[in-house]
C-alpha positions in Angstrom: 19.4 4.4 -19.0 17.1 2.5 -21.3 17.6 -0.7 -19.4 16.8 1.1 -16.1 13.6 2.5 -17.7 12.6 -1.0 -18.9 13.1 -2.4 -15.5 11.1 0.3 -13.9 8.2 -0.2 -16.3 8.3 -4.0 -15.7 8.1 -3.4 -11.9 5.2 -0.9 -12.3 3.4 -3.4 -14.6 3.7 -6.2 -12.0 2.4 -3.9 -9.2 -0.6 -2.8 -11.3 -1.4 -6.4 -12.3 -1.1 -7.7 -8.7 -2.9 -5.1 -6.6 -6.4 -3.7 -6.2 -6.8 0.0 -7.1 -8.7 1.6 -4.2 -8.1 5.1 -5.6 -8.5 8.1 -3.2 -9.6 5.7 -0.5 -6.1 4.3 0.0 -5.4 5.8 3.4 -8.6 4.7 4.9 -8.4 1.2 3.4 -4.8 0.6 4.5 -5.7 2.0 8.0 -8.6 -0.5 8.2 -6.3 -3.4 7.3 -3.7 -2.3 9.8 -6.3 -2.3 12.6 -7.8 -5.7 11.6 -11.1 -4.2 10.4 -10.5 -5.5 6.8 -8.7 -8.5 5.5 -5.1 -7.8 4.4 -4.7 -7.6 0.7 -2.4 -5.9 -1.8 -3.8 -2.5 -2.7 -2.7 0.7 -4.4 -4.2 4.1 -4.7 -3.5 7.8 -4.0 -2.8 9.5 -0.7 -2.1 13.2 0.0 1.3 14.0 1.6 -0.6 14.7 4.8 -2.4 11.3 4.7 1.0 9.6 4.0 2.6 11.4 7.0 -0.4 10.5 9.2 0.0 6.8 8.2 3.7 6.8 8.9 3.0 8.4 12.4 0.7 5.5 13.1 3.4 3.0 12.2 2.0 2.1 8.8 4.7 2.1 6.1 3.7 3.0 2.6 5.7 3.3 -0.6 5.2 5.9 -3.2 5.5 4.6 -6.7 4.8 7.0 -9.6 2.7 5.1 -12.2 2.9 6.4 -15.7 -0.3 7.6 -17.3 -2.1 4.8 -19.1 -1.0 2.1 -16.7 -4.3 2.3 -14.8 -6.3 0.7 -17.6 -6.0 -2.7 -19.4 -2.4 -3.7 -19.9 -1.1 -4.9 -23.2 
């Protein structure tokens, strides 16, 4: 279990380090990229269950990844 938790935290750290946090604007940003209105880039943020369902209906796949509290700031 400890090894699994360490692996999960490693993955979360890499995602946070290599993506732009767009916060609550996630759904609109990913939709703009999907429609070619914005350049494609690696982003992360929050979306409501309704926003996520709407994106999936439009053919936009998203992945939910719970990020532990404190991972949104500077990483040590």
